C-alpha positions in Angstrom: -73.4 -102.1 -28.5 -71.9 -104.6 -26.1 -72.9 -102.5 -23.1 -76.5 -102.5 -24.3 -76.5 -106.3 -24.6 -74.9 -106.5 -21.1 -77.6 -104.2 -19.6 -80.3 -106.2 -21.3 -79.0 -109.5 -20.0 -78.6 -108.1 -16.5 -82.2 -106.8 -16.6 -83.5 -110.1 -17.9 -81.6 -112.1 -15.2 -82.8 -109.6 -12.5 -86.4 -110.3 -13.4 -85.9 -114.0 -13.6 -84.4 -114.0 -10.1 -87.2 -111.6 -8.8 -89.9 -113.9 -10.1 -88.2 -117.0 -8.8 -87.7 -115.7 -5.3 -91.1 -114.0 -5.4 -92.8 -117.4 -6.1 -91.1 -118.8 -3.0 -91.7 -116.0 -0.5 -95.1 -114.8 -1.8 -96.5 -111.8 -3.7 -97.0 -109.5 -0.7 -93.6 -110.0 0.8 -92.0 -109.5 -2.6 -93.9 -106.3 -3.2 -93.0 -105.0 0.3 -89.3 -105.7 -0.3 -89.3 -104.0 -3.7 -91.2 -101.0 -2.4 -89.0 -100.8 0.7 -85.7 -100.9 -1.2 -87.2 -98.3 -3.6 -87.9 -95.9 -0.8 -84.5 -96.5 0.7 -82.9 -95.7 -2.7 -85.0 -92.5 -3.1 -84.0 -91.4 0.4 -80.3 -92.2 -0.3 -80.3 -90.3 -3.6 -81.8 -87.2 -1.9 -79.7 -87.3 1.3 -76.3 -88.5 0.2 -76.3 -86.8 -3.2 -76.9 -83.4 -1.7 -74.3 -83.9 1.1 -71.6 -85.2 -1.3 -72.1 -82.3 -3.7 -71.9 -79.9 -0.8 -68.5 -81.4 0.2 -67.4 -81.2 -3.4 -68.4 -77.5 -3.5 -66.3 -76.9 -0.3 -63.3 -78.5 -1.8 -63.7 -76.5 -5.0 -63.9 -73.3 -2.9 -60.7 -74.3 -1.2 -59.0 -74.6 -4.6 -58.8 -78.4 -4.6 -60.1 -80.8 -7.2 -63.0 -82.8 -5.7 -62.5 -86.0 -7.7 -63.0 -88.5 -4.8 -66.2 -86.7 -3.7 -67.6 -86.7 -7.2 -66.8 -90.4 -7.7 -68.3 -91.2 -4.3 -71.4 -89.1 -5.0 -71.9 -90.8 -8.4 -71.5 -94.2 -6.9 -74.1 -93.4 -4.1 -76.5 -92.0 -6.7 -76.0 -95.0 -8.9 -76.5 -97.3 -5.9 -79.7 -95.5 -4.9 -81.0 -95.7 -8.5 -80.3 -99.5 -8.5 -82.2 -99.8 -5.2 -85.2 -98.1 -6.8 -85.2 -100.6 -9.6 -87.3 -103.7 -9.0 -85.2 -106.8 -8.6 -82.9 -108.5 -6.2 -79.8 -108.4 -8.3 -80.0 -104.7 -8.8 -80.6 -104.3 -5.1 -77.5 -106.3 -4.3 -75.4 -104.2 -6.7 -77.0 -101.1 -5.2 -76.0 -102.1 -1.7 -72.5 -102.9 -2.9 -72.3 -99.2 -4.1 -73.2 -98.1 -0.5 -70.5 -100.1 1.3 -67.2 -98.1 1.2 -64.9 -101.0 0.9 -66.9 -102.5 -2.0 -67.1 -99.1 -3.6 -63.3 -98.8 -3.5 -63.0 -102.2 -5.1 -65.4 -101.2 -7.8 -63.4 -98.0 -8.4 -60.2 -100.1 -8.8 -61.9 -102.5 -11.2 -63.2 -99.7 -13.3 -59.9 -98.0 -13.3 -58.2 -101.2 -14.4 -60.7 -101.8 -17.1 -60.4 -98.2 -18.3 -56.6 -98.4 -18.4 -56.8 -101.7 -20.3 -59.1 -100.2 -22.8 -56.9 -97.1 -23.3 -53.8 -99.3 -23.7 -55.6 -101.3 -26.4 -56.4 -98.1 -28.3 -52.8 -96.9 -28.6 -51.6 -96.9 -32.2 -49.5 -99.8 -33.3 -46.6 -99.8 -35.7 -48.8 -99.8 -38.8 -51.2 -97.1 -37.4 -48.4 -94.6 -36.5 -47.7 -93.7 -40.1 -51.4 -93.1 -40.8 -51.7 -90.9 -37.7 -48.6 -88.9 -38.8 -50.1 -88.3 -42.2 -53.4 -87.2 -40.6 -51.5 -84.8 -38.3 -49.6 -83.3 -41.2 -52.8 -82.9 -43.3 -54.4 -81.1 -40.3 -51.4 -78.8 -39.9 -51.2 -77.9 -43.6 -54.9 -77.1 -43.8 -54.6 -74.8 -40.8 -51.7 -72.9 -42.5 -53.5 -72.3 -45.8 -55.2 -69.1 -44.6 -58.7 -68.1 -43.6 -61.7 -70.4 -44.1 -64.7 -68.9 -45.8 -68.2 -69.7 -44.6 -71.6 -68.3 -43.7 -72.9 -67.6 -40.3 -76.2 -66.7 -38.7 -76.3 -64.1 -36.0 -78.6 -64.9 -33.1 -79.5 -61.2 -32.7 -81.1 -61.0 -36.1 -84.6 -62.4 -36.7 -84.6 -65.6 -38.8 -85.4 -65.2 -42.4 -87.7 -67.6 -44.3 -86.1 -69.2 -47.4 
């Protein structure tokens, strides 16, 4: 839910900035800028996305994990999508996804936020006994024997009830 509120506020602020700047520079100039960045974003998604995934495929064929290529490709596609969205704030964030040093800074920030969130989800002293009980219940239910149930074969035609 908080991410939805954050996206909504960003979109609202983006439109406020777009209309404010648009009233200063004129309608035609604003439309040309929005359409221009949209075409740049579309071109970027098509060109960089394909080349990044080709590099990832090469690393996979070599037996390596293409994590950096996939992250870079995702950032470039996200940046291209932001450039396609109308608004100057989304364009600025999209351009930041294109600049390698800014992209690395974003990766570090996301990693730090992810580690902080994971660290906050570790069970505390009061949660550890509850988690131990849940694990014991899971293990005892797996050792009780077979579980009976019904199944539907995909090869048989469906019967009407």
